[in-house]
N, C-alpha and C positions, 0 to 999 in steps of 0.2 A: 543475396536475398533481401528483399525489402519487406519490412514489417510496419504496420500502422498501429500506433498505440492510441487508444480512444481516450485521449486526455488533452487538455491545454495547460496542464500543470508542468511548467518548465523543469522544476526540481525532480518530479517523478520521471519525466522523459529522460533527463540527463542520467539519472540513476540507472534506469533500465538500459540505456545506451552503453553505459560503462560496464554493466554486468555482461551484456551480450558481447562486447568487444567489437573488433573490426570485421568479424565474419558476416554481420548483418547490418543493413542500412535501416536504422530506426527513425521513423517519422511520427509526428503527432498531428493533432487537428488544427494547429496554428494556421496552416495555409488553407483551411477549409471553413471560413466563417459562415458558409451556407448551412453547415450542420449545427443544429441547435443543441443546447445542453440537454442531456438525457436525465430525466428525473430518477433518482435512486430510490425507488419505491419498494425494493425487495426487503425481506425480513432477515436476510443473511448476506454475508460477503459474496457467496457464490451466486445468489440470485441477482445481486446488483451487477456483478461482473458480467454475467450472461446478458442482462438487459442492455448494457452498454455495447458489448461486443456484437450482439445481433443487430442493434439499431445502426451502428456505424458500418457494419459489413454489408448492409443493404444498400448503402450509398457509395461505398468505395470498393474498388476491386482488390483482390489479393487477400492475404491473411491479416486479420485484425485482432489485436490483443487488447483486452480490457482488464484493468486491475481494480479490485476493491480491497481495501485494507483498513486496519484500525487497531486501536489499543484496547485490550481487555484487562481490567483490574479486578483481582479476586475479591477485594473488600467491597467493591461496588457491584458485585453480582455479575461481573463480565462487562459492565459499562466502562467507557462509552460505546464500545463495540461498533456496530454498523452506523451509529450516529456520531462517530468520532469527529467528523468534519463539521457537524452541526451541534455539538455538545453544549455550547454556550450561546446558541442562536445561529441562524443562517448566515448572518453577516459579521459574526464575531471574528476577531483576530486570533492568531495562534497564542498570543500572550493572554488573551481573555479565556481561551479554552483551557490553557495550562493552569491559570489561576483558579478556575472553577474546580478542576480536577484535584489539584493539591488541597484545596479547602475541603472538598468532600472526603478525601482520603484521611485528612487530619482529624476529621470528626467521626471516624469509624471505630475508635477505641485504641487500645494500646497493644494489641496483639502484634508480635513481631512479623507475622506473615501478612499483615494487612497491605503491605506494599508489593506483594507478589503480583506480577503482571506479565503479559506477553503481547507481542505484535503479531497479528495474523494477516496474511495476504492470500487472496485467491485470484488467479489469472484465468480468464476464459479466452479461448481462441475460436474465432468464427470466420466463416467465408460465405458470402451470398445469403446471409440471414440464418445460417445454421451453425450451431455450436459444435465444434469438432472435439474439444476436450477442455478439461479444467485442471488446474494444478494449484496445490496449496503449499504455503511455507509458513513456519512458525518459529519465532525466536523468543525464548523465555528470559525473564529478568525481573527487575524490581523498579519501583518508582523512587526517584531521588527526592530529597527533602526540599530542594529548590532547583530552579533551572540552571544548567551549566553548559557552557559551550556555545559556539556561534556557527557550527556547520549544520548541515541537514535542514529539516523542515518539520512542520507539524509538532508532534510531541517528542521529537528527538532530544531536546534539552533536558527532559526529565526521565528518560528511560535508560537504565543501566543494564546491559545484557549480561547474562550469567558468564562468569569467568573474567569479567573486566571490572575495573573501578571507575572507568570513564563512562559518561553518557554517550549516546549515539552522536550527539552534537559536539562532543569533544574528540571523538575518534577520527583519524584521517579517513577520507572517503574510501580509499582502497581497502581499509580494514572493515568499515561498516558494510561496504558492498560485497564483502566476502562472507559475512556472517548474518546478514539481515534476513528477515522474513521474505522480502521481495527477491533477494538473491537465491534463496532456496527454491522458491516457486519458478523463477526464471531458469535455473539450472535443470529442473525437472522438464520444463518446456523445451529447452535446448536439446535434451536427450531424445525427445520425441518428434522434433521438427522434421527430420527426414521422412518419417512415416506419415506425419500429418500432410506434408507437401504431396506425397504420392497419392494419398486418399482424397485430398481436396479436389 
């Protein structure tokens, strides 16, 4: 089964491919420069995932998966949330986004729970411009005091999942891809794929 992931983020594609395993052929938009970037104008992860899935599925055949995900920090009122990728500006680097977040968290007071956070992911599945289903995954944890590790991407160097001492960027890929927010969402999708393929 071939699945198109509506992204050009190689890290995200690799992660989804590893979670799916060999049962499905996962492709992204790298080979489709004619498809322009989709503006993430939604107010939630689900809205953004749907926007991307619908837009790409109107241009490519088969099942299209779109992911929107981000980090929610309790002390920041759930920020950066849907603005995770743009938290320090549209063209900011991961290092700049992390630095801004750590600075904001440090200025929120001394409560021990100010570093509580979670990664949230919503996957939308579409075909021919119609959303077939959405799936959500969440992993709870806390914000590290400084970046640690060289694996992963985005905010992985500062997120410590519950039950671990290591950040996502310190954990081996096979461990992260078993416990992550994206892994939970993908597993839910995998369980429903046979039904979605029959209905599509």
